[in-house]
MMTF fields as JSON, N, C-alpha, C and O atoms, coordinates in Angstrom:
{
  "mmtfVersion": "1.0.0",
  "mmtfProducer": "UNKNOWN",
  "numBonds": 519,
  "numAtoms": 520,
  "numGroups": 130,
  "numChains": 1,
  "numModels": 1,
  "chainsPerModel": [1],
  "groupsPerChain": [130],
  "chainIdList": ["A"],
  "bondAtomList": [4, 2, 8, 6, 12, 10, 16, 14, 20, 18, 24, 22, 28, 26, 32, 30, 36, 34, 40, 38, 44, 42, 48, 46, 52, 50, 56, 54, 60, 58, 64, 62, 68, 66, 72, 70, 76, 74, 80, 78, 84, 82, 88, 86, 92, 90, 96, 94, 100, 98, 104, 102, 108, 106, 112, 110, 116, 114, 120, 118, 124, 122, 128, 126, 132, 130, 136, 134, 140, 138, 144, 142, 148, 146, 152, 150, 156, 154, 160, 158, 164, 162, 168, 166, 172, 170, 176, 174, 180, 178, 184, 182, 188, 186, 192, 190, 196, 194, 200, 198, 204, 202, 208, 206, 212, 210, 216, 214, 220, 218, 224, 222, 228, 226, 232, 230, 236, 234, 240, 238, 244, 242, 248, 246, 252, 250, 256, 254, 260, 258, 264, 262, 268, 266, 272, 270, 276, 274, 280, 278, 284, 282, 288, 286, 292, 290, 296, 294, 300, 298, 304, 302, 308, 306, 312, 310, 316, 314, 320, 318, 324, 322, 328, 326, 332, 330, 336, 334, 340, 338, 344, 342, 348, 346, 352, 350, 356, 354, 360, 358, 364, 362, 368, 366, 372, 370, 376, 374, 380, 378, 384, 382, 388, 386, 392, 390, 396, 394, 400, 398, 404, 402, 408, 406, 412, 410, 416, 414, 420, 418, 424, 422, 428, 426, 432, 430, 436, 434, 440, 438, 444, 442, 448, 446, 452, 450, 456, 454, 460, 458, 464, 462, 468, 466, 472, 470, 476, 474, 480, 478, 484, 482, 488, 486, 492, 490, 496, 494, 500, 498, 504, 502, 508, 506, 512, 510, 516, 514],
  "bondOrderList": [1, 1, 1, 1, 1, 1, 1, 1, 1, 1, 1, 1, 1, 1, 1, 1, 1, 1, 1, 1, 1, 1, 1, 1, 1, 1, 1, 1, 1, 1, 1, 1, 1, 1, 1, 1, 1, 1, 1, 1, 1, 1, 1, 1, 1, 1, 1, 1, 1, 1, 1, 1, 1, 1, 1, 1, 1, 1, 1, 1, 1, 1, 1, 1, 1, 1, 1, 1, 1, 1, 1, 1, 1, 1, 1, 1, 1, 1, 1, 1, 1, 1, 1, 1, 1, 1, 1, 1, 1, 1, 1, 1, 1, 1, 1, 1, 1, 1, 1, 1, 1, 1, 1, 1, 1, 1, 1, 1, 1, 1, 1, 1, 1, 1, 1, 1, 1, 1, 1, 1, 1, 1, 1, 1, 1, 1, 1, 1, 1],
  "groupList": [{"groupName": "LEU", "atomNameList": ["N", "CA", "C", "O"], "elementList": ["N", "C", "C", "O"], "formalChargeList": [0, 0, 0, 0], "bondAtomList": [1, 0, 2, 1, 3, 2], "bondOrderList": [1, 1, 2], "singleLetterCode": "L", "chemCompType": "L-PEPTIDE LINKING"}, {"groupName": "GLU", "atomNameList": ["N", "CA", "C", "O"], "elementList": ["N", "C", "C", "O"], "formalChargeList": [0, 0, 0, 0], "bondAtomList": [1, 0, 2, 1, 3, 2], "bondOrderList": [1, 1, 2], "singleLetterCode": "E", "chemCompType": "L-PEPTIDE LINKING"}, {"groupName": "TRP", "atomNameList": ["N", "CA", "C", "O"], "elementList": ["N", "C", "C", "O"], "formalChargeList": [0, 0, 0, 0], "bondAtomList": [1, 0, 2, 1, 3, 2], "bondOrderList": [1, 1, 2], "singleLetterCode": "W", "chemCompType": "L-PEPTIDE LINKING"}, {"groupName": "GLN", "atomNameList": ["N", "CA", "C", "O"], "elementList": ["N", "C", "C", "O"], "formalChargeList": [0, 0, 0, 0], "bondAtomList": [1, 0, 2, 1, 3, 2], "bondOrderList": [1, 1, 2], "singleLetterCode": "Q", "chemCompType": "L-PEPTIDE LINKING"}, {"groupName": "ALA", "atomNameList": ["N", "CA", "C", "O"], "elementList": ["N", "C", "C", "O"], "formalChargeList": [0, 0, 0, 0], "bondAtomList": [1, 0, 2, 1, 3, 2], "bondOrderList": [1, 1, 2], "singleLetterCode": "A", "chemCompType": "L-PEPTIDE LINKING"}, {"groupName": "GLY", "atomNameList": ["N", "CA", "C", "O"], "elementList": ["N", "C", "C", "O"], "formalChargeList": [0, 0, 0, 0], "bondAtomList": [1, 0, 2, 1, 3, 2], "bondOrderList": [1, 1, 2], "singleLetterCode": "G", "chemCompType": "PEPTIDE LINKING"}, {"groupName": "ARG", "atomNameList": ["N", "CA", "C", "O"], "elementList": ["N", "C", "C", "O"], "formalChargeList": [0, 0, 0, 0], "bondAtomList": [1, 0, 2, 1, 3, 2], "bondOrderList": [1, 1, 2], "singleLetterCode": "R", "chemCompType": "L-PEPTIDE LINKING"}, {"groupName": "ASP", "atomNameList": ["N", "CA", "C", "O"], "elementList": ["N", "C", "C", "O"], "formalChargeList": [0, 0, 0, 0], "bondAtomList": [1, 0, 2, 1, 3, 2], "bondOrderList": [1, 1, 2], "singleLetterCode": "D", "chemCompType": "L-PEPTIDE LINKING"}, {"groupName": "ILE", "atomNameList": ["N", "CA", "C", "O"], "elementList": ["N", "C", "C", "O"], "formalChargeList": [0, 0, 0, 0], "bondAtomList": [1, 0, 2, 1, 3, 2], "bondOrderList": [1, 1, 2], "singleLetterCode": "I", "chemCompType": "L-PEPTIDE LINKING"}, {"groupName": "VAL", "atomNameList": ["N", "CA", "C", "O"], "elementList": ["N", "C", "C", "O"], "formalChargeList": [0, 0, 0, 0], "bondAtomList": [1, 0, 2, 1, 3, 2], "bondOrderList": [1, 1, 2], "singleLetterCode": "V", "chemCompType": "L-PEPTIDE LINKING"}, {"groupName": "SER", "atomNameList": ["N", "CA", "C", "O"], "elementList": ["N", "C", "C", "O"], "formalChargeList": [0, 0, 0, 0], "bondAtomList": [1, 0, 2, 1, 3, 2], "bondOrderList": [1, 1, 2], "singleLetterCode": "S", "chemCompType": "L-PEPTIDE LINKING"}, {"groupName": "THR", "atomNameList": ["N", "CA", "C", "O"], "elementList": ["N", "C", "C", "O"], "formalChargeList": [0, 0, 0, 0], "bondAtomList": [1, 0, 2, 1, 3, 2], "bondOrderList": [1, 1, 2], "singleLetterCode": "T", "chemCompType": "L-PEPTIDE LINKING"}, {"groupName": "TYR", "atomNameList": ["N", "CA", "C", "O"], "elementList": ["N", "C", "C", "O"], "formalChargeList": [0, 0, 0, 0], "bondAtomList": [1, 0, 2, 1, 3, 2], "bondOrderList": [1, 1, 2], "singleLetterCode": "Y", "chemCompType": "L-PEPTIDE LINKING"}, {"groupName": "ASN", "atomNameList": ["N", "CA", "C", "O"], "elementList": ["N", "C", "C", "O"], "formalChargeList": [0, 0, 0, 0], "bondAtomList": [1, 0, 2, 1, 3, 2], "bondOrderList": [1, 1, 2], "singleLetterCode": "N", "chemCompType": "L-PEPTIDE LINKING"}, {"groupName": "PHE", "atomNameList": ["N", "CA", "C", "O"], "elementList": ["N", "C", "C", "O"], "formalChargeList": [0, 0, 0, 0], "bondAtomList": [1, 0, 2, 1, 3, 2], "bondOrderList": [1, 1, 2], "singleLetterCode": "F", "chemCompType": "L-PEPTIDE LINKING"}, {"groupName": "LYS", "atomNameList": ["N", "CA", "C", "O"], "elementList": ["N", "C", "C", "O"], "formalChargeList": [0, 0, 0, 0], "bondAtomList": [1, 0, 2, 1, 3, 2], "bondOrderList": [1, 1, 2], "singleLetterCode": "K", "chemCompType": "L-PEPTIDE LINKING"}, {"groupName": "PRO", "atomNameList": ["N", "CA", "C", "O"], "elementList": ["N", "C", "C", "O"], "formalChargeList": [0, 0, 0, 0], "bondAtomList": [1, 0, 2, 1, 3, 2], "bondOrderList": [1, 1, 2], "singleLetterCode": "P", "chemCompType": "L-PEPTIDE LINKING"}, {"groupName": "HIS", "atomNameList": ["N", "CA", "C", "O"], "elementList": ["N", "C", "C", "O"], "formalChargeList": [0, 0, 0, 0], "bondAtomList": [1, 0, 2, 1, 3, 2], "bondOrderList": [1, 1, 2], "singleLetterCode": "H", "chemCompType": "L-PEPTIDE LINKING"}],
  "groupTypeList": [0, 0, 1, 2, 3, 4, 4, 1, 4, 4, 4, 5, 6, 4, 5, 4, 4, 7, 8, 9, 4, 0, 6, 10, 0, 4, 3, 6, 0, 4, 1, 4, 4, 3, 11, 7, 7, 10, 4, 4, 12, 0, 0, 0, 13, 6, 1, 14, 15, 14, 11, 9, 12, 6, 0, 10, 5, 10, 4, 9, 0, 9, 7, 0, 8, 1, 6, 9, 2, 0, 3, 8, 4, 16, 14, 0, 17, 14, 12, 5, 4, 5, 9, 6, 1, 3, 10, 5, 11, 7, 3, 12, 7, 4, 8, 9, 4, 4, 0, 4, 4, 5, 7, 5, 16, 4, 4, 6, 4, 4, 11, 9, 6, 7, 8, 9, 10, 5, 4, 1, 14, 0, 0, 4, 11, 5, 1, 14, 4, 7],
  "groupIdList": [1, 2, 3, 4, 5, 6, 7, 8, 9, 10, 11, 12, 13, 14, 15, 16, 17, 18, 19, 20, 21, 22, 23, 24, 25, 26, 27, 28, 29, 30, 31, 32, 33, 34, 35, 36, 37, 38, 39, 40, 41, 42, 43, 44, 45, 46, 47, 48, 49, 50, 51, 52, 53, 54, 55, 56, 57, 58, 59, 60, 61, 62, 63, 64, 65, 66, 67, 68, 69, 70, 71, 72, 73, 74, 75, 76, 77, 78, 79, 80, 81, 82, 83, 84, 85, 86, 87, 88, 89, 90, 91, 92, 93, 94, 95, 96, 97, 98, 99, 100, 101, 102, 103, 104, 105, 106, 107, 108, 109, 110, 111, 112, 113, 114, 115, 116, 117, 118, 119, 120, 121, 122, 123, 124, 125, 126, 127, 128, 129, 130],
  "secStructList": [7, 2, 2, 2, 2, 2, 2, 2, 2, 2, 6, 6, 6, 7, 7, 2, 2, 2, 2, 2, 2, 2, 2, 2, 2, 2, 2, 2, 2, 2, 2, 2, 2, 2, 6, 6, 7, 2, 2, 2, 2, 2, 2, 2, 2, 2, 2, 2, 2, 2, 2, 2, 2, 2, 6, 6, 7, 7, 2, 2, 2, 2, 2, 2, 2, 2, 2, 2, 2, 2, 2, 2, 2, 2, 2, 2, 4, 4, 4, 7, 1, 7, 2, 2, 2, 2, 4, 4, 4, 7, 7, 2, 2, 2, 2, 2, 2, 2, 2, 2, 2, 6, 7, 2, 2, 2, 2, 2, 2, 2, 2, 2, 2, 2, 2, 2, 2, 2, 2, 2, 2, 2, 2, 2, 2, 7, 7, 7, 7, 7],
  "xCoordList": [-67.071, -66.613, -67.685, -67.926, -68.318, -69.298, -70.507, -70.996, -70.977, -72.199, -71.989, -72.837, -70.879, -70.695, -70.414, -70.766, -69.795, -69.577, -70.911, -71.105, -71.825, -73.142, -73.908, -74.549, -73.847, -74.547, -73.973, -74.715, -72.656, -72.021, -72.45, -72.741, -72.489, -72.909, -74.388, -74.788, -75.186, -76.629, -76.935, -77.967, -76.051, -76.314, -76.539, -77.32, -75.895, -76.077, -77.211, -77.484, -77.878, -78.878, -80.279, -81.24, -80.405, -81.699, -82.606, -82.237, -83.797, -84.778, -85.746, -85.672, -86.647, -87.617, -88.464, -88.7, -88.92, -89.743, -88.935, -89.467, -87.663, -86.79, -86.649, -86.694, -86.482, -86.334, -87.607, -87.542, -88.759, -90.039, -90.15, -90.543, -89.809, -89.886, -88.938, -89.305, -87.72, -86.75, -87.165, -86.958, -87.745, -88.241, -89.343, -89.4, -90.213, -91.281, -90.7, -91.144, -89.727, -89.082, -88.391, -88.464, -87.721, -87.048, -88.065, -87.8, -89.219, -90.264, -90.793, -90.996, -91.01, -91.49, -90.446, -90.803, -89.175, -88.1, -88.135, -87.997, -88.315, -88.389, -89.575, -89.465, -90.699, -91.885, -91.653, -92.043, -91.023, -90.735, -89.778, -89.919, -88.817, -87.856, -88.565, -88.317, -89.439, -90.115, -91.024, -91.257, -91.536, -92.376, -91.573, -92.129, -90.257, -89.345, -89.737, -89.601, -90.221, -90.608, -89.387, -89.215, -88.551, -87.287, -87.492, -86.706, -88.538, -88.778, -89.085, -88.514, -89.983, -90.316, -89.11, -88.839, -88.392, -87.218, -86.189, -85.651, -85.913, -84.906, -85.348, -84.534, -86.621, -87.121, -87.045, -86.621, -87.458, -87.422, -85.992, -85.706, -85.095, -83.686, -83.134, -82.455, -83.432, -82.956, -83.58, -82.891, -84.881, -85.56, -84.971, -84.718, -84.756, -84.176, -82.804, -82.534, -81.96, -80.575, -80.474, -79.694, -81.245, -81.159, -81.831, -81.498, -82.763, -83.298, -82.176, -82.017, -81.404, -80.253, -79.25, -78.79, -78.907, -77.873, -78.272, -77.436, -79.542, -79.994, -79.9, -79.69, -80.055, -79.931, -78.526, -78.322, -77.56, -76.181, -76.08, -75.17, -77.018, -76.987, -76.031, -75.829, -75.437, -74.463, -75.032, -75.081, -75.457, -75.979, -74.905, -75.202, -73.67, -72.57, -72.364, -72.212, -72.358, -72.179, -73.32, -73.083, -74.547, -75.702, -75.597, -75.901, -75.175, -75.016, -73.954, -74.151, -72.855, -71.804, -72.292, -71.999, -73.029, -73.579, -74.547, -74.537, -75.379, -76.342, -75.614, -76.056, -74.524, -73.755, -73.191, -73.185, -72.723, -72.225, -73.383, -73.256, -74.51, -75.675, -76.15, -76.599, -76.058, -76.473, -75.646, -76.123, -74.428, -73.56, -73.735, -73.619, -74.007, -74.047, -75.452, -75.614, -76.458, -77.82, -78.362, -79.078, -78.064, -78.592, -78.188, -78.934, -77.029, -76.591, -77.418, -77.48, -78.049, -78.868, -80.062, -80.607, -80.466, -81.609, -81.281, -82.166, -80.033, -79.657, -79.97, -79.721, -80.518, -80.932, -81.952, -81.969, -82.8, -83.836, -84.701, -85.066, -85.029, -85.875, -84.995, -84.984, -84.266, -83.375, -83.25, -82.392, -84.09, -83.938, -84.317, -83.87, -85.126, -85.481, -84.226, -84.043, -83.371, -82.152, -81.167, -80.486, -81.1, -80.172, -80.591, -79.747, -81.866, -82.354, -81.77, -81.768, -81.275, -80.646, -79.382, -78.925, -78.812, -77.592, -77.876, -76.962, -79.131, -79.485, -79.155, -79.224, -78.807, -78.426, -79.34, -78.968, -80.53, -81.423, -81.743, -81.684, -82.083, -82.415, -81.212, -81.362, -80.031, -78.821, -78.521, -78.077, -78.762, -78.549, -79.517, -79.121, -80.788, -81.788, -81.427, -81.498, -81.043, -80.679, -79.506, -79.507, -78.516, -77.356, -77.751, -77.291, -78.601, -79.051, -79.863, -79.7, -80.74, -81.565, -80.705, -81.042, -79.599, -78.694, -77.703, -76.956, -77.698, -76.731, -75.313, -74.358, -75.173, -73.876, -73.33, -73.619, -72.547, -71.985, -71.126, -71.315, -70.182, -69.366, -70.2, -69.891, -71.24, -72.091, -72.886, -73.08, -73.347, -74.057, -73.119, -73.504, -71.903, -70.879, -70.645, -70.671, -70.418, -70.122, -71.289, -71.081, -72.508, -73.677, -73.86, -74.242, -73.59, -73.705, -72.67, -72.982, -71.453, -70.405, -70.813, -70.706, -71.284, -71.712, -72.838, -72.854, -73.778, -74.904, -74.444, -74.88, -73.581, -73.099, -72.248, -72.429, -71.335, -70.442, -71.219, -70.998, -72.118, -72.874, -73.802, -73.989, -74.382, -75.223, -74.428, -74.884, -73.241, -72.383, -71.935, -71.923, -71.568, -71.159, -72.308, -72.11, -73.504, -74.665, -74.938, -75.171, -74.907, -75.175, -74.158, -74.532, -72.907, -71.887, -72.059, -71.792, -72.503, -72.648, -73.912, -73.929, -74.968, -76.265, -76.896, -77.939, -76.286, -76.876, -77.128, -76.372, -78.192, -78.581, -78.003, -78.722, -76.681, -75.99, -76.032, -75.86, -76.26, -76.23, -74.782, -73.926, -74.513, -73.155, -72.88, -71.791],
  "yCoordList": [-122.282, -123.35, -124.405, -124.817, -124.836, -125.905, -125.481, -126.231, -124.271, -123.824, -123.617, -124.011, -123.008, -122.812, -124.122, -124.275, -125.064, -126.372, -127.064, -127.674, -126.962, -127.571, -126.886, -127.556, -125.564, -124.835, -125.184, -125.355, -125.286, -125.632, -127.029, -127.236, -127.971, -129.333, -129.39, -130.194, -128.545, -128.531, -128.093, -128.468, -127.309, -126.758, -127.851, -127.657, -128.951, -130.033, -130.973, -131.915, -130.725, -131.669, -131.074, -131.81, -129.77, -129.117, -129.344, -129.044, -129.876, -130.093, -128.928, -127.975, -129.012, -127.932, -127.654, -126.493, -128.691, -128.498, -127.831, -127.019, -128.169, -127.54, -126.042, -125.228, -125.694, -124.291, -123.52, -122.397, -124.101, -123.451, -123.219, -122.135, -124.224, -124.099, -123.026, -122.24, -122.981, -121.98, -120.575, -119.62, -120.438, -119.113, -118.632, -117.452, -119.541, -119.187, -118.742, -117.746, -119.464, -119.086, -117.734, -116.913, -117.496, -116.215, -115.07, -114.004, -115.289, -114.267, -114.014, -112.866, -115.074, -114.924, -114.224, -113.452, -114.485, -113.787, -112.295, -111.471, -111.952, -110.537, -109.849, -108.709, -110.541, -109.975, -109.778, -108.753, -110.75, -110.628, -109.465, -108.736, -109.289, -108.184, -106.844, -105.91, -106.748, -105.472, -105.053, -103.861, -106.014, -105.697, -105.68, -105.52, -105.849, -105.877, -106.944, -106.745, -108.069, -109.191, -110.093, -111.082, -109.732, -110.455, -111.907, -112.769, -112.199, -113.59, -114.458, -115.538, -113.991, -114.748, -114.828, -115.873, -113.732, -113.676, -114.717, -115.43, -114.811, -115.764, -117.206, -118.051, -117.494, -118.854, -119.205, -120.301, -118.265, -118.503, -118.593, -119.376, -117.792, -117.851, -119.251, -119.816, -119.791, -121.135, -122.162, -123.048, -122.039, -122.981, -122.92, -123.955, -121.715, -121.558, -122.216, -123.042, -121.84, -122.32, -123.832, -124.484, -124.387, -125.832, -126.604, -127.764, -125.978, -126.599, -126.721, -127.767, -125.662, -125.694, -126.738, -127.55, -126.733, -127.634, -129.099, -129.939, -129.407, -130.791, -131.229, -132.408, -130.281, -130.614, -131.054, -131.621, -130.805, -131.238, -132.752, -133.294, -133.437, -134.893, -135.46, -136.674, -134.607, -135.059, -134.904, -133.799, -136.015, -135.983, -135.538, -134.857, -135.919, -135.544, -134.032, -133.405, -133.451, -132.011, -131.25, -130.265, -131.704, -131.055, -131.165, -130.205, -132.312, -132.491, -131.543, -130.951, -131.396, -130.485, -129.034, -128.282, -128.647, -127.291, -127.075, -126.024, -128.069, -127.973, -127.76, -126.959, -128.455, -128.311, -126.892, -126.337, -126.316, -124.939, -123.977, -123.045, -124.207, -123.335, -123.349, -122.324, -124.484, -124.549, -123.607, -123.131, -123.341, -122.437, -120.979, -120.076, -120.745, -119.39, -118.797, -117.602, -119.597, -119.089, -118.225, -117.263, -118.509, -117.629, -116.165, -115.269, -115.919, -114.537, -113.821, -112.591, -114.575, -113.959, -113.217, -112.319, -113.58, -112.921, -111.498, -110.768, -111.112, -109.733, -108.764, -107.564, -109.287, -108.396, -107.377, -106.235, -107.792, -106.873, -106.47, -107.31, -105.212, -104.718, -104.055, -102.829, -104.845, -104.268, -105.083, -104.799, -106.09, -106.947, -106.229, -106.626, -105.191, -104.451, -103.866, -103.971, -103.256, -102.667, -103.734, -103.544, -104.828, -105.896, -106.607, -107.14, -106.621, -107.401, -106.933, -107.694, -105.705, -105.227, -105.977, -105.913, -106.687, -107.456, -108.944, -109.72, -109.346, -110.765, -111.29, -110.558, -112.534, -113.175, -114.337, -115.188, -114.38, -115.518, -115.696, -116.811, -114.602, -114.706, -115.173, -115.967, -114.692, -115.107, -116.587, -117.29, -117.048, -118.47, -119.324, -120.326, -118.922, -119.68, -119.686, -120.729, -118.539, -118.453, -119.377, -120.057, -119.404, -120.265, -121.737, -122.535, -122.093, -123.482, -123.863, -124.957, -122.961, -123.239, -123.436, -124.235, -122.713, -122.826, -123.979, -124.278, -124.63, -125.693, -125.175, -125.896, -123.928, -123.253, -123.293, -122.412, -124.312, -124.491, -123.334, -122.865, -122.846, -121.713, -120.464, -119.736, -120.216, -119.05, -119.263, -118.317, -120.482, -120.782, -120.596, -120.062, -121.038, -120.877, -119.394, -118.971, -118.607, -117.181, -116.434, -115.586, -116.738, -116.062, -116.425, -115.579, -117.668, -118.108, -117.4, -116.955, -117.293, -116.576, -115.121, -114.598, -114.459, -113.055, -112.909, -111.959, -113.852, -113.78, -113.899, -113.131, -114.84, -115.064, -113.886, -113.392, -113.445, -112.352, -111.058, -110.363, -110.726, -109.477, -109.531, -108.523, -110.69, -110.837, -110.659, -109.999, -111.245, -111.103, -109.659, -109.15, -109.003, -107.602, -106.722, -105.835, -106.974, -106.198, -106.42, -105.467, -107.668, -107.992, -107.308, -106.748, -107.354, -106.702, -105.195, -104.566, -104.613, -103.15, -102.659, -101.545, -103.466, -102.963, -103.785, -103.405, -104.895, -105.79, -105.077, -104.192, -105.47, -104.862, -105.672, -106.356, -105.574, -106.332, -105.568, -104.349, -106.294, -105.688, -105.573, -106.353, -104.604, -104.467, -105.677, -105.811],
  "zCoordList": [76.719, 75.852, 75.627, 74.492, 76.686, 76.571, 75.749, 74.904, 76.008, 75.348, 73.858, 73.056, 73.473, 72.035, 71.331, 70.161, 72.005, 71.382, 71.113, 70.061, 72.076, 71.895, 70.765, 69.955, 70.707, 69.647, 68.279, 67.313, 68.203, 66.932, 66.476, 65.298, 67.393, 67.061, 66.684, 65.842, 67.303, 67.03, 65.601, 65.043, 65.011, 63.675, 62.635, 61.704, 62.768, 61.808, 62.149, 61.405, 63.273, 63.753, 63.898, 64.122, 63.774, 63.978, 62.776, 61.641, 63.038, 61.989, 61.89, 62.666, 60.936, 60.696, 61.937, 62.272, 62.613, 63.822, 64.933, 65.691, 65.027, 66.024, 65.747, 66.669, 64.497, 64.115, 64.421, 64.922, 64.128, 64.438, 65.942, 66.374, 66.736, 68.199, 68.705, 69.578, 68.166, 68.595, 68.176, 68.925, 66.993, 66.569, 67.497, 67.841, 67.9, 68.834, 70.176, 70.747, 70.668, 71.927, 71.798, 72.712, 70.673, 70.456, 70.459, 71.015, 69.843, 69.836, 71.249, 71.642, 71.998, 73.375, 74.247, 75.137, 74.001, 74.712, 74.408, 75.312, 73.162, 72.772, 73.442, 73.893, 73.503, 74.152, 75.65, 76.209, 76.296, 77.733, 77.971, 78.953, 77.09, 77.228, 77.061, 77.824, 76.075, 75.82, 76.966, 77.168, 77.713, 78.87, 80.167, 81.253, 80.038, 81.193, 82.218, 83.425, 81.716, 82.576, 82.756, 82.043, 83.718, 83.886, 84.291, 83.897, 85.075, 85.486, 84.27, 84.118, 83.404, 82.192, 81.273, 80.681, 81.154, 80.291, 80.707, 79.859, 81.992, 82.462, 82.236, 81.864, 82.456, 82.207, 80.728, 80.363, 79.876, 78.434, 77.914, 77.008, 78.487, 78.113, 78.346, 77.489, 79.5, 79.817, 78.873, 78.367, 78.641, 77.748, 76.334, 75.716, 75.834, 74.499, 74.436, 73.565, 75.359, 75.298, 75.476, 74.782, 76.389, 76.582, 75.451, 75.209, 74.765, 73.552, 72.527, 71.898, 72.358, 71.446, 71.911, 71.107, 73.174, 73.675, 73.521, 73.187, 73.762, 73.593, 72.129, 71.843, 71.209, 69.79, 69.417, 68.344, 70.281, 70.007, 69.941, 69.312, 70.592, 70.621, 71.642, 71.693, 72.456, 73.447, 74.856, 75.395, 75.445, 76.809, 77.794, 78.775, 77.534, 78.424, 78.389, 79.437, 77.212, 77.076, 77.753, 78.451, 77.549, 78.183, 79.701, 80.409, 80.206, 81.645, 82.202, 83.264, 81.51, 81.966, 81.972, 82.902, 80.944, 80.895, 82.045, 82.685, 82.306, 83.412, 84.737, 85.561, 84.945, 86.188, 86.339, 87.438, 85.242, 85.279, 85.54, 86.334, 84.869, 85.064, 86.516, 87.028, 87.173, 88.578, 89.447, 90.477, 89.042, 89.792, 89.364, 90.192, 88.103, 87.544, 87.526, 87.773, 87.241, 87.032, 88.171, 87.89, 89.431, 90.479, 90.306, 90.701, 89.727, 89.517, 88.452, 88.439, 87.565, 86.528, 87.112, 86.471, 88.303, 88.933, 89.386, 89.833, 89.274, 89.594, 88.461, 88.578, 87.357, 86.274, 86.764, 86.304, 87.698, 88.145, 86.975, 86.153, 86.892, 85.804, 84.761, 84.642, 84.015, 83.03, 81.764, 80.928, 81.607, 80.44, 79.148, 78.072, 79.235, 78.013, 77.368, 76.155, 78.168, 77.631, 77.144, 76.136, 77.849, 77.494, 76.221, 75.501, 75.939, 74.798, 73.472, 72.504, 73.404, 72.181, 71.82, 70.679, 72.779, 72.515, 72.344, 72.063, 72.511, 72.382, 70.99, 70.002, 70.93, 69.67, 69.305, 68.498, 69.891, 69.652, 68.175, 67.656, 67.494, 66.066, 65.256, 64.328, 65.595, 64.883, 65.124, 64.217, 66.333, 66.64, 65.828, 65.231, 65.809, 65.043, 63.563, 62.914, 63.027, 61.606, 61.292, 60.265, 62.164, 61.947, 61.997, 61.181, 62.953, 63.044, 61.817, 61.275, 61.376, 60.193, 58.953, 58.079, 58.877, 57.735, 57.878, 56.946, 59.051, 59.295, 59.404, 59.114, 59.822, 59.884, 61.316, 62.126, 61.609, 62.946, 63.415, 64.538, 62.604, 63.051, 63.364, 64.308, 62.588, 62.865, 64.152, 64.916, 64.405, 65.655, 66.84, 67.88, 66.665, 67.704, 67.99, 69.146, 66.942, 67.113, 67.748, 68.616, 67.326, 67.89, 69.359, 70.167, 69.701, 71.099, 71.961, 73.065, 71.472, 72.207, 72.412, 73.522, 71.344, 71.463, 72.483, 73.267, 72.47, 73.396, 74.843, 75.701, 75.111, 76.477, 76.951, 78.064, 76.116, 76.504, 76.713, 77.704, 75.806, 75.952, 77.159, 77.84, 77.43, 78.614, 79.893, 80.827, 79.939, 81.12, 81.311, 82.431, 80.214, 80.31, 80.799, 81.629, 80.279, 80.711, 82.206, 82.95, 82.626, 84.022, 84.945, 85.976, 84.584, 85.411, 85.454, 86.479, 84.351, 84.286, 84.982, 85.506, 84.998, 85.471, 86.585, 87.117, 86.942, 87.949, 89.252, 89.653, 89.904, 91.177, 92.332, 93.06, 92.478, 93.505, 94.827, 94.862, 95.891, 97.217, 97.682, 97.263, 98.543, 99.066, 99.879, 100.437]
}
């Protein structure tokens, strides 16, 4: 809920420089995925998403998302060497396109798809210890 609300709000606030920065991050994410560099991928994922969330203009919303991430983010490290396969479900380009168009509902939908597909992938392929 928090993340898609921030993405939806960001759609009306993202400027040209923000879009350029997000496109660059999306490209770097794709490169990290193609080389199966999960450490770089996870860092860039966080940078991309929090860049979007900060564009919402809501410090309270960003703070709440950060608090949730502090609880959830450690589980993302269970991706191991599998980000190449997961990258096919990434929605970074769709999020950037929606923000560039000022389309809040599309930014919301792409963010939801990104989070849900990432969670499904992690549950299906995560390298969890017994």
